[in-house]
C-alpha positions as CSV (number, residue, x, y, z in Angstrom):
1,M,-11.5,13.2,-24.5
2,T,-12.3,12.8,-21.0
3,T,-9.2,13.4,-18.6
4,G,-8.1,11.3,-15.5
5,I,-9.1,14.1,-13.2
6,E,-12.4,14.4,-14.8
7,Q,-13.1,10.9,-14.3
8,L,-12.1,11.2,-10.8
9,N,-14.3,14.1,-10.2
10,A,-17.3,12.2,-11.7
11,A,-16.6,9.2,-9.6
12,V,-16.4,11.3,-6.4
13,K,-19.8,13.0,-7.2
14,D,-21.4,9.5,-8.0
15,L,-19.8,8.4,-4.5
16,G,-21.2,11.3,-2.7
17,T,-24.7,10.3,-4.2
18,S,-24.6,6.8,-3.2
19,F,-23.3,7.7,0.4
20,D,-26.3,10.0,1.1
21,E,-28.8,7.6,-0.1
22,L,-27.2,5.1,2.3
23,K,-27.5,7.5,5.2
24,N,-31.1,8.2,4.1
25,A,-31.9,4.6,4.4
26,H,-30.1,4.4,7.7
27,E,-32.4,7.3,8.9
28,T,-35.5,5.5,7.7
29,A,-34.5,2.4,9.5
30,T,-34.3,4.4,13.0
31,R,-38.1,4.9,12.4
32,E,-39.1,1.5,11.1
33,I,-37.3,-1.8,10.5
34,S,-38.6,-3.9,7.7
35,P,-37.1,-6.4,5.1
36,A,-37.4,-3.9,2.4
37,V,-35.6,-1.1,4.2
38,K,-32.8,-3.6,5.4
39,A,-32.5,-4.8,2.1
40,E,-32.1,-1.2,0.6
41,I,-29.4,-0.7,3.3
42,D,-27.5,-3.6,2.2
43,R,-27.5,-2.8,-1.3
44,R,-26.5,0.8,-0.7
45,A,-23.7,-0.3,1.6
46,E,-22.4,-2.6,-1.2
47,E,-22.7,0.1,-3.7
48,S,-21.1,2.8,-1.7
49,A,-18.0,0.6,-0.8
50,T,-17.3,-0.4,-4.1
51,K,-17.6,3.0,-5.4
52,F,-15.4,4.3,-2.5
53,E,-12.8,1.4,-3.5
54,Q,-13.1,2.7,-7.1
55,V,-12.3,6.3,-6.1
56,Q,-9.2,5.4,-4.1
57,A,-7.9,3.5,-6.9
58,M,-8.3,6.2,-9.3
59,Q,-6.8,8.6,-7.0
60,A,-3.8,6.5,-6.3
61,K,-3.3,6.1,-10.0
62,L,-3.3,9.8,-10.8
63,Q,-1.1,10.5,-7.8
64,A,1.4,8.3,-9.3
65,A,1.1,10.0,-12.5
66,F,1.2,13.3,-10.7
67,E,4.6,12.4,-9.1
68,R,6.0,11.5,-12.3
69,G,5.4,15.0,-13.5
70,G,1.6,15.1,-14.1
71,E,-0.5,13.7,-16.7
72,R,0.7,14.0,-20.1
73,T,-1.2,16.0,-22.6
74,S,-1.5,15.5,-26.4
75,E,1.0,18.4,-26.9
76,D,3.7,16.7,-25.0
77,D,5.3,15.4,-28.2
78,A,9.0,15.4,-26.9
79,G,7.8,13.0,-24.0
80,K,6.0,10.6,-26.4
81,K,9.0,10.4,-28.6
82,K,11.4,9.7,-25.8
83,D,9.3,6.8,-24.4
84,A,9.1,5.5,-28.0
85,D,12.6,5.7,-28.5
86,Q,13.4,3.8,-25.2
87,R,10.9,1.0,-26.2
88,D,12.2,0.6,-29.7
89,A,15.8,0.4,-28.3
90,L,14.9,-2.0,-25.8
91,K,12.8,-4.2,-28.3
92,H,15.9,-4.1,-30.8
93,Y,18.2,-5.5,-28.0
94,L,15.7,-8.2,-26.9
95,R,15.6,-9.4,-30.4
96,N,19.2,-9.0,-31.7
97,D,21.4,-8.2,-28.6
98,D,23.4,-4.9,-29.4
99,R,24.3,-6.0,-33.0
100,G,23.4,-3.1,-35.4
101,M,22.3,-0.6,-32.7
102,T,22.7,2.9,-33.4
103,P,24.6,5.2,-30.9
104,E,21.3,6.8,-30.2
105,Q,19.5,3.4,-29.3
106,L,22.5,2.5,-27.0
107,K,22.0,5.7,-25.0
108,Q,18.6,4.7,-24.5
109,L,19.8,1.5,-22.3
110,S,21.7,1.5,-19.1
111,T,23.7,-1.5,-18.2
112,D,24.1,-3.2,-15.0
113,D,26.5,-6.2,-15.7
114,N,27.2,-6.3,-19.3
115,P,29.4,-9.4,-19.2
116,N,26.5,-11.3,-17.7
117,G,24.0,-9.9,-20.1
118,G,22.2,-7.7,-17.4
119,Y,20.4,-4.7,-18.6
120,L,18.3,-2.3,-16.8
121,V,15.0,-1.5,-18.1
122,P,15.1,2.1,-19.8
123,T,14.5,4.9,-17.3
124,G,10.9,5.7,-18.2
125,T,9.8,2.0,-17.9
126,L,11.4,1.6,-14.5
127,G,9.3,4.6,-13.4
128,M,6.2,2.9,-15.0
129,I,6.8,-0.4,-13.0
130,N,7.6,1.4,-9.7
131,A,4.5,3.5,-10.2
132,R,2.1,0.4,-10.8
133,I,3.6,-1.3,-8.0
134,F,2.6,2.0,-5.7
135,E,-0.7,2.2,-7.4
136,T,-1.7,-1.6,-6.4
137,S,-0.4,-1.3,-2.8
138,P,-1.8,0.8,-0.5
139,I,0.6,0.3,2.3
140,R,3.1,2.3,0.1
141,R,0.9,5.2,0.2
142,L,1.1,5.1,4.2
143,A,4.4,3.8,5.0
144,D,7.8,5.1,5.0
145,V,9.4,4.1,1.7
146,R,13.2,4.6,1.3
147,P,15.3,3.5,-1.9
148,T,19.0,2.2,-0.8
149,S,21.7,0.5,-2.7
150,L,22.4,-1.5,0.4
151,K,21.4,-5.2,1.2
152,S,19.9,-4.3,4.5
153,V,19.3,-1.5,6.7
154,T,19.6,-1.3,10.6
155,I,17.2,0.8,12.4
156,N,18.2,1.8,16.3
157,L,15.3,1.8,18.4
158,D,15.4,4.3,21.4
159,D,12.4,2.8,22.9
160,D,13.5,2.2,26.6
161,E,13.2,4.6,29.6
162,A,15.6,5.7,32.2
163,A,14.8,5.4,35.8
164,A,14.5,8.1,38.4
165,R,13.3,8.7,42.0
166,W,12.6,11.2,44.8
167,E,15.1,11.4,47.5
168,G,15.3,13.2,50.7
169,E,17.7,16.0,51.4
170,G,21.3,14.7,51.7
171,T,20.5,11.0,50.8
172,T,20.8,8.7,47.9
173,S,19.9,5.3,47.2
174,G,22.7,4.7,44.7
175,E,22.5,3.4,41.1
176,T,19.4,3.7,38.8
177,A,18.6,1.5,35.6
178,T,20.1,2.6,32.4
179,P,18.0,2.7,29.4
180,G,18.9,0.4,26.4
181,I,19.2,0.8,22.7
182,G,17.5,-2.0,20.4
183,Q,17.9,-2.2,16.8
184,V,15.9,-3.8,14.0
185,E,17.3,-5.0,10.8
186,I,15.3,-4.7,7.4
187,V,16.6,-6.9,4.6
188,A,15.9,-6.6,1.2
189,K,14.0,-9.8,-0.2
190,K,13.8,-10.7,-3.8
191,M,10.8,-11.0,-6.0
192,E,11.3,-12.7,-9.5
193,A,9.5,-13.4,-12.7
194,E,10.5,-15.4,-15.9
195,P,7.8,-14.9,-18.6
196,R,8.6,-16.4,-22.0
197,I,7.8,-15.4,-25.4
198,T,8.2,-17.2,-28.8
199,M,10.6,-15.7,-31.5
200,E,7.6,-15.5,-33.9
201,D,5.4,-13.5,-31.2
202,L,8.3,-11.0,-31.0
203,Q,8.7,-10.7,-34.8
204,D,5.0,-10.9,-35.8
205,S,3.2,-9.0,-32.9
206,E,1.2,-6.0,-34.1
207,F,1.3,-4.3,-30.2
208,D,4.0,-3.7,-27.9
209,M,4.9,-7.1,-26.4
210,E,7.3,-5.3,-24.0
211,A,4.8,-2.9,-22.6
212,W,2.4,-6.0,-22.1
213,L,4.9,-7.9,-20.4
214,I,5.9,-5.0,-18.0
215,R,2.0,-4.5,-17.1
216,K,1.4,-8.0,-16.4
217,V,4.6,-8.5,-14.2
218,S,4.4,-5.3,-12.4
219,E,0.7,-6.0,-11.5
220,K,1.7,-9.4,-10.2
221,M,4.8,-8.0,-8.3
222,G,2.5,-5.3,-6.7
223,R,0.0,-7.9,-5.4
224,L,2.9,-9.9,-3.9
225,E,4.3,-6.7,-2.3
226,N,0.8,-5.9,-0.9
227,T,0.2,-9.2,0.8
228,A,3.7,-9.5,2.1
229,F,3.6,-5.9,3.9
230,L,0.7,-7.5,5.9
231,T,1.3,-11.0,6.0
232,G,4.8,-11.8,5.0
233,N,6.9,-14.2,6.9
234,G,10.1,-12.0,7.2
235,V,12.2,-15.0,5.9
236,T,11.7,-14.9,2.2
237,Q,9.4,-12.0,2.2
238,P,9.0,-8.6,4.1
239,R,7.8,-9.0,7.5
240,G,4.0,-8.4,7.5
241,I,2.3,-5.9,10.1
242,L,-0.2,-8.8,11.3
243,T,2.5,-11.4,11.9
244,Y,4.2,-9.9,15.0
245,D,3.6,-11.0,18.5
246,A,0.5,-9.9,20.2
247,G,0.8,-7.2,22.8
248,V,-1.7,-7.5,25.8
249,Q,-4.5,-4.7,25.7
250,G,-3.4,-2.2,28.4
251,A,-0.2,-3.7,29.3
252,D,3.3,-2.1,29.3
253,Y,5.0,-1.5,26.0
254,V,7.2,-4.6,24.8
255,R,9.5,-4.4,21.8
256,G,8.6,-6.6,19.0
257,Q,4.9,-6.8,20.1
258,I,1.9,-4.9,18.6
259,E,-0.9,-4.2,20.9
260,Q,-4.2,-5.9,20.1
261,I,-7.6,-4.6,21.1
262,A,-10.4,-6.9,21.9
263,N,-13.6,-6.1,19.7
264,G,-16.1,-7.6,22.1
265,S,-17.6,-10.0,19.3
266,T,-16.2,-12.3,17.0
267,T,-18.8,-11.9,14.3
268,A,-19.3,-8.1,13.8
269,I,-17.3,-4.9,14.4
270,T,-18.7,-3.2,17.7
271,E,-18.8,0.4,18.5
272,N,-17.0,0.0,21.6
273,G,-14.3,-2.0,20.0
274,L,-13.6,0.9,17.3
275,I,-13.4,3.6,20.1
276,D,-11.2,1.4,22.3
277,L,-9.0,0.9,19.1
278,I,-8.6,4.7,18.4
279,G,-8.3,5.6,21.8
280,S,-5.4,3.2,22.4
281,L,-3.1,5.1,20.2
282,K,-1.0,7.9,21.8
283,E,-1.9,11.4,21.0
284,E,1.5,11.9,19.0
285,Y,0.4,9.5,16.3
286,Q,-3.1,10.4,16.2
287,L,-2.8,13.1,13.7
288,N,-1.6,11.0,10.8
289,A,-3.4,7.8,11.9
290,T,-5.5,5.7,9.4
291,L,-7.8,2.9,9.7
292,L,-6.8,0.1,7.3
293,M,-9.4,-2.4,6.5
294,K,-10.9,-4.9,3.8
295,R,-13.9,-3.6,1.8
296,A,-16.0,-6.3,3.3
297,T,-15.4,-5.0,6.7
298,L,-16.5,-1.5,5.8
299,V,-19.6,-2.9,4.1
300,S,-20.4,-4.8,7.5
301,I,-20.3,-1.5,9.4
302,M,-22.3,0.2,6.7
303,K,-24.9,-2.5,6.9
304,L,-25.6,-2.2,10.8
305,A,-29.0,-1.2,10.2
306,G,-31.3,0.3,13.0
307,T,-28.3,1.4,14.9
308,T,-26.5,4.7,15.4
309,N,-23.2,3.2,13.7
310,Y,-23.7,4.8,10.4
311,R,-23.5,8.4,12.0
312,F,-19.7,7.5,12.7
313,L,-19.5,7.5,8.8
314,N,-18.8,10.5,6.9
315,L,-17.2,11.8,3.6
316,Q,-14.5,14.4,4.4
317,P,-14.4,16.8,1.4
318,S,-11.2,17.2,-0.8
319,G,-8.7,19.7,0.1
320,A,-8.6,18.9,3.6
321,P,-5.7,19.8,5.8
322,G,-2.6,17.4,5.1
323,Q,-3.6,16.8,1.5
324,T,-1.1,19.4,0.0
325,G,0.6,18.2,-3.0
326,K,-2.0,15.2,-3.5
327,V,-4.5,14.5,-6.2
328,L,-7.4,15.3,-4.0
329,A,-10.5,13.2,-3.5
330,P,-12.9,12.8,-0.6
331,S,-11.8,10.4,2.4
332,M,-14.4,7.9,3.9
333,M,-14.0,8.8,7.6
334,L,-15.0,6.5,10.4
335,L,-15.1,8.1,13.8
336,D,-13.5,11.3,12.0
337,R,-10.5,8.9,11.1
338,P,-9.7,8.2,7.3
339,V,-10.4,4.8,6.1
340,V,-8.1,2.9,3.7
341,L,-9.2,-0.2,1.8
342,A,-6.6,-3.1,1.5
343,N,-8.0,-6.4,0.2
344,D,-5.4,-8.6,2.0
345,M,-6.8,-7.6,5.4
346,P,-8.6,-10.5,7.0
347,V,-12.6,-10.6,7.3
348,V,-14.2,-10.5,10.6
349,A,-13.9,-13.9,12.1
350,N,-13.0,-15.5,15.6
351,G,-9.3,-14.5,16.3
352,A,-8.7,-12.6,13.3
353,L,-7.2,-8.9,13.1
354,P,-9.6,-6.9,10.8
355,I,-8.6,-3.8,11.5
356,A,-5.4,-2.0,11.7
357,Y,-5.0,1.7,13.1
358,G,-1.9,3.9,13.5
359,D,0.5,6.2,11.8
360,F,2.1,3.7,9.3
361,S,4.6,6.3,8.2
362,A,6.0,6.2,11.6
363,A,5.4,2.4,12.1
364,Y,6.4,0.6,8.9
365,Q,9.6,0.9,7.0
366,I,9.8,0.0,3.2
367,L,13.2,-0.7,1.9
368,D,13.5,-0.5,-2.0
369,R,16.7,-1.9,-3.2
370,V,17.7,0.1,-6.3
371,G,17.1,-1.2,-9.7
372,I,14.9,-3.7,-11.5
373,S,16.7,-5.9,-13.8
374,V,15.6,-8.0,-17.0
375,L,17.9,-10.5,-18.0
376,R,17.5,-11.8,-21.8
377,D,18.1,-15.5,-22.3
378,P,17.5,-16.7,-25.8
379,Y,19.7,-20.0,-25.2
380,T,18.3,-22.3,-22.7
381,A,14.8,-22.7,-24.3
382,K,15.2,-22.9,-28.1
383,G,12.6,-20.8,-30.0
384,R,11.6,-18.9,-26.8
385,I,13.1,-16.1,-25.0
386,K,13.2,-15.9,-21.2
387,Y,12.8,-12.5,-19.6
388,Y,14.1,-13.0,-16.0
389,T,12.9,-10.1,-14.1
390,T,13.7,-9.3,-10.4
391,K,13.0,-6.8,-7.7
392,R,14.1,-6.6,-4.2
393,V,12.3,-5.1,-1.6
394,G,12.1,-5.3,2.2
395,G,9.7,-4.1,5.0
396,G,9.3,-4.3,8.8
397,V,7.9,-2.4,11.6
398,K,10.2,0.0,13.0
399,N,7.9,1.7,15.9
400,F,5.8,-0.9,17.7
401,E,3.4,1.5,19.5
402,A,2.5,3.6,16.5
403,I,0.2,0.7,15.3
404,K,-2.7,-0.9,16.8
405,L,-4.9,-4.1,16.0
406,L,-8.5,-4.8,16.7
407,K,-8.9,-8.3,17.4
408,A,-12.1,-10.3,16.9
409,A,-12.5,-11.6,20.4
């Protein structure tokens, strides 16, 4: 049976072949531009970007499994039995409350608020929900993620500068400006879902309805998170990176603003725009900086036939510095900076912000409120059981100079 690592290695090899063919097509285009060559470049660009997106998704999935203790093998019978026991205990409770449950089944469940009927998902299931959200949300792989039992967290901002001056011997001009301290509060917002299943489905289903529900709900929550970390309104959702006030290119730092770098075009990514974007970030943040963009934006850069833009693209081999403890796969490099694809980033259009660049771990804070709760309600909809599922998560920028945005202007 093919393992996930073997599948990733095969996908990486396929990506490398596709990318080499794209570069060969661009080499041909520098010598001759024809409709056939342009069509070949377009086809190879779409193919390479799609395969790169697949590799990143596989890498994230395997990394989540790695952080849970590695891929489970067929010999890991004890782990499989534990998971099966937890699923059986939860299904028994969902169908019959705790009546008739054995002491062993009760141990598989943890209570949150018994008088109100609140039960936590078993430990193994909780990890699976968190992992799947991680896999579908690239911001989680880049940002600083902290679990907490608090409703909100306040972060102190030491981003002001003291004043000083030169003076002649024996002279003084008196008081100088004292630096100020700022604060940013990140509040855990609530996501919810309320799927319903009939009693007959629970009783007669030939497959694990609980696992199916977890997968569907967690995938949707993952997509909601992914969108909110970029475009969330900060009121009922986490505050998104793209929603902060625009900082003027080259101007002094202003708390609460993210500098926007002009691309030089409203229809296509330009070489000068990319260089200015990367060059605008301070040296302290460059080591861990990443380019974040939509797949369509990467494709548009790959398609710039007849130019030297394709030379800025490369595949960095796995095992590069900084990847210790990670599931290794090559990174797509643009101007020697790694590229991460995020579907919720906007496309290139007048006034849009198609590329974000920065050290996201230093810049963006994700706050995970402890616990995913599932409340069972068999009463308010006769014949159907509601599973009210909630998760609380917050997010916001904590370092406004560690991210730069490319503006299509």
